[in-house]
C-alpha positions as CSV (number, residue, x, y, z in Angstrom):
1,M,36.0,-94.0,-44.8
2,K,34.9,-90.9,-46.3
3,A,35.9,-87.5,-46.0
4,N,33.7,-85.4,-43.5
5,R,31.0,-83.5,-45.2
6,N,29.9,-79.6,-44.0
7,L,26.2,-79.6,-44.4
8,H,24.5,-75.9,-44.9
9,L,21.5,-74.8,-44.8
10,K,20.1,-72.8,-46.7
11,E,19.2,-69.3,-45.1
12,D,15.3,-68.3,-46.3
13,T,14.8,-64.6,-45.5
14,S,11.5,-64.5,-48.0
15,A,9.3,-64.7,-45.0
16,Q,11.1,-61.7,-43.1
17,V,10.8,-59.5,-46.2
18,G,7.0,-60.3,-46.7
19,I,6.3,-59.3,-42.8
20,G,8.5,-56.1,-43.4
21,T,5.9,-55.4,-46.6
22,L,3.0,-56.2,-44.4
23,I,4.0,-53.7,-41.6
24,I,4.9,-50.6,-43.9
25,F,1.7,-51.2,-45.7
26,I,-0.5,-51.1,-42.2
27,A,1.5,-47.7,-41.4
28,M,0.7,-46.4,-45.1
29,V,-2.8,-47.5,-44.1
30,L,-2.6,-45.8,-41.4
31,V,-1.1,-42.3,-42.4
32,A,-3.8,-42.4,-44.7
33,A,-6.7,-43.0,-42.4
34,V,-5.1,-40.2,-40.2
35,A,-4.8,-37.9,-43.2
36,A,-8.7,-38.7,-44.7
37,A,-9.6,-37.7,-40.7
38,V,-7.6,-34.3,-40.9
39,L,-9.1,-33.4,-44.6
40,I,-12.5,-34.5,-43.1
41,Q,-12.4,-31.9,-40.5
42,T,-10.7,-29.4,-42.3
43,S,-13.2,-29.7,-45.0
44,G,-15.8,-29.7,-42.0
45,V,-14.6,-26.4,-40.9
46,L,-14.2,-24.8,-44.1
47,Q,-17.7,-26.0,-44.7
48,Q,-18.9,-24.3,-41.5
49,R,-16.8,-21.3,-42.1
50,A,-18.0,-20.8,-45.9
51,Q,-21.4,-21.0,-44.9
52,Q,-21.5,-18.5,-42.5
53,T,-19.6,-16.2,-44.5
54,G,-22.1,-16.8,-46.9
55,A,-25.1,-16.0,-44.5
56,E,-23.3,-12.7,-43.2
57,A,-22.6,-11.7,-46.6
58,T,-26.5,-12.6,-47.9
59,H,-27.8,-10.2,-44.9
60,E,-25.2,-7.2,-45.4
61,V,-26.3,-7.5,-48.9
62,S,-30.1,-7.7,-48.3
63,S,-31.0,-5.5,-45.2
64,N,-31.6,-1.9,-46.9
65,L,-34.2,0.8,-45.6
66,D,-36.0,2.1,-48.2
67,V,-36.8,6.3,-47.6
68,K,-39.9,6.8,-49.1
69,H,-40.3,10.5,-48.7
70,V,-39.1,13.1,-46.2
71,E,-41.1,16.0,-45.2
72,G,-40.2,19.0,-43.2
73,I,-42.4,20.8,-40.6
74,R,-42.1,24.1,-39.4
75,G,-42.6,25.7,-35.3
76,N,-43.7,28.8,-34.2
77,D,-41.3,31.6,-33.4
78,S,-42.7,33.6,-29.8
79,S,-44.5,35.5,-31.6
80,G,-46.5,33.1,-32.6
81,D,-45.7,32.9,-36.0
82,L,-44.2,30.0,-38.6
83,T,-40.7,30.2,-38.0
84,N,-38.1,30.4,-41.3
85,T,-36.5,26.8,-40.9
86,F,-37.9,23.8,-40.5
87,D,-37.6,22.5,-37.1
88,L,-38.7,18.9,-37.5
89,L,-37.9,16.5,-39.9
90,K,-40.4,13.5,-40.7
91,L,-38.9,10.1,-42.6
92,Q,-41.3,7.7,-43.6
93,L,-39.2,4.1,-44.4
94,G,-39.9,0.5,-45.4
95,L,-37.8,-2.0,-46.4
96,Q,-36.5,-3.0,-49.8
97,A,-38.4,-6.2,-51.3
98,G,-36.3,-9.0,-50.0
99,S,-34.5,-7.6,-47.1
100,S,-34.0,-9.0,-43.8
101,P,-35.3,-7.7,-40.8
102,V,-33.7,-4.0,-39.5
103,D,-34.0,-3.3,-35.9
104,I,-34.5,0.7,-35.3
105,K,-32.7,0.5,-32.1
106,Q,-28.9,-0.2,-33.7
107,L,-29.8,2.2,-36.6
108,I,-27.7,5.1,-36.2
109,I,-28.3,8.5,-38.3
110,T,-26.4,11.7,-39.3
111,I,-27.7,14.5,-40.2
112,S,-25.7,18.0,-41.4
113,D,-26.6,21.0,-42.7
114,G,-23.1,21.8,-43.9
115,R,-22.3,23.9,-41.2
116,Q,-23.4,21.2,-38.1
117,T,-23.4,17.5,-38.3
118,N,-25.5,15.8,-35.8
119,T,-25.1,11.8,-34.7
120,L,-28.6,10.4,-33.6
121,E,-28.9,7.0,-31.7
122,Y,-32.7,5.5,-31.1
123,T,-34.5,7.4,-28.2
124,E,-34.2,5.7,-24.8
125,N,-38.0,6.7,-24.0
126,T,-39.5,3.6,-25.2
127,S,-43.3,5.0,-24.1
128,N,-45.9,3.7,-26.0
129,Q,-47.2,6.7,-27.3
130,W,-45.2,8.1,-30.3
131,D,-46.0,11.8,-29.5
132,D,-44.6,11.5,-25.9
133,Q,-41.1,9.8,-27.2
134,L,-41.2,12.7,-30.0
135,A,-41.6,15.6,-26.6
136,Y,-39.0,14.1,-24.5
137,V,-36.5,14.0,-27.7
138,M,-37.5,17.6,-28.5
139,E,-36.9,18.9,-25.4
140,N,-33.9,16.7,-23.8
141,N,-32.0,15.2,-26.5
142,I,-32.7,16.7,-30.1
143,T,-28.9,17.1,-30.6
144,E,-28.5,12.9,-29.8
145,R,-31.7,10.8,-30.5
146,F,-34.3,10.5,-32.9
147,T,-37.9,8.6,-32.5
148,V,-40.3,6.6,-34.2
149,Q,-44.2,6.6,-35.5
150,Q,-45.6,3.3,-36.4
151,I,-47.7,3.1,-39.5
152,R,-48.0,-0.3,-40.7
153,D,-46.8,-3.1,-38.9
154,E,-48.2,-7.0,-40.6
155,D,-47.4,-9.1,-37.9
156,D,-47.6,-6.6,-35.2
157,S,-44.3,-7.3,-33.8
158,F,-43.1,-3.6,-33.9
159,T,-43.0,-2.1,-30.2
160,A,-41.3,0.8,-28.8
161,E,-39.3,-1.6,-26.9
162,Q,-38.4,-3.7,-29.5
163,P,-38.4,-1.7,-32.8
164,V,-37.7,-4.3,-35.5
165,M,-39.0,-3.4,-39.3
166,N,-40.4,-6.9,-41.6
167,T,-40.7,-6.6,-45.4
168,G,-44.4,-4.7,-45.5
169,D,-43.6,-2.4,-42.6
170,L,-43.9,1.5,-42.2
171,I,-42.5,3.7,-40.4
172,N,-42.2,7.3,-39.7
173,L,-38.6,8.8,-38.3
174,Y,-38.1,12.0,-36.6
175,I,-35.3,14.4,-36.8
176,G,-35.2,17.1,-34.5
177,T,-33.7,20.2,-36.8
178,A,-35.0,23.0,-34.4
179,T,-33.0,26.5,-33.9
180,D,-33.3,28.8,-31.1
181,Q,-35.3,30.6,-32.8
182,T,-38.4,28.0,-32.2
183,D,-40.5,28.0,-29.4
184,D,-43.0,25.6,-29.9
185,L,-44.4,22.8,-32.4
186,K,-47.6,22.9,-31.1
187,R,-49.5,23.1,-35.2
188,F,-48.1,19.8,-35.7
189,N,-48.6,18.1,-32.3
190,S,-50.1,19.9,-29.1
191,K,-47.5,18.2,-26.9
192,L,-44.4,19.8,-28.5
193,E,-44.5,22.7,-26.2
194,T,-41.0,22.6,-25.1
195,I,-38.2,22.6,-28.1
196,D,-34.3,22.5,-27.4
197,N,-31.9,24.0,-30.1
198,S,-30.5,21.4,-32.3
199,G,-27.4,23.4,-33.7
200,L,-28.9,22.7,-37.5
201,E,-30.4,25.7,-39.4
202,L,-32.6,24.9,-42.2
203,D,-33.9,27.9,-43.9
204,A,-34.2,28.6,-47.4
205,R,-31.7,26.9,-49.8
206,T,-30.1,24.7,-47.2
207,S,-28.1,21.8,-48.7
208,V,-28.9,18.7,-46.3
209,D,-27.8,15.0,-46.2
210,I,-29.1,12.6,-44.1
211,I,-26.7,9.2,-43.8
212,L,-28.7,6.0,-42.0
213,T,-26.3,3.2,-41.4
214,P,-28.2,0.3,-39.9
215,E,-26.2,-2.4,-37.7
216,A,-25.7,-4.6,-41.1
217,G,-26.7,-4.1,-44.6
218,A,-26.1,-0.8,-47.3
219,T,-26.0,2.6,-45.9
220,S,-29.2,4.7,-46.9
221,Q,-28.3,8.0,-48.3
222,V,-30.7,11.0,-48.4
223,S,-29.9,14.5,-50.1
224,F,-31.4,18.1,-51.2
225,V,-31.9,21.1,-51.4
226,T,-34.4,23.2,-48.9
227,P,-37.1,25.2,-51.0
228,S,-35.9,29.1,-51.8
229,T,-39.1,30.5,-50.0
230,Y,-41.2,28.6,-47.6
231,G,-44.3,31.3,-47.9
232,V,-47.7,30.3,-45.5
233,N,-46.4,26.3,-45.8
234,E,-46.2,24.6,-42.5
235,I,-45.3,21.1,-43.9
236,S,-43.1,20.7,-47.0
237,R,-42.1,17.7,-48.9
238,L,-38.4,17.9,-49.2
239,Y,-37.8,14.2,-50.7
240,P,-38.1,13.1,-53.5
């Protein structure tokens, strides 16, 4: 009788290894897919931020006011004679080529004669008549407000309530600089009968600095020295 033989079946684990490899591969694919989705989302956010930053930077650079010239206007004293100071400044403004629109409502103006500094905002009086606005400012808010007069409006979009300048537009901007010796400015405009004191004194040889700061874009600065004598001229060119 033959001796009993132990029969052993060879254990085959290759199938398990293959399944494990497949699971690892699938996991790697899923991780890669998630990572790719995160990268795509992140790149989209970064692109959006870059575009926004670029647009803001372009707006900052391209919104530039252009001061064409500045004139000084003298008023009358209590005797009816011309004062020895410039009591009203008229700035003619345009926009530089390629500039974005500029909202005058958001414009801040600082004017200094070396002794007094006034910070001005656009008038809250939105009458359609520019000289009514000017009379209101000169009588009530000379130290806090300025006003403008439309000269050229290419697309008829500039109004007292929505004073937005576009390329090609021209305006006159008025800054009150009257002293306590100024009685009126009726030679310039008949509505300017009552004049407040600005605290500024633009007499002969006075250094004047004006800074215009729009909502966005570069500031514009104008500096000049008033003439050594005013003579009999009611209006004088001060800049350039």
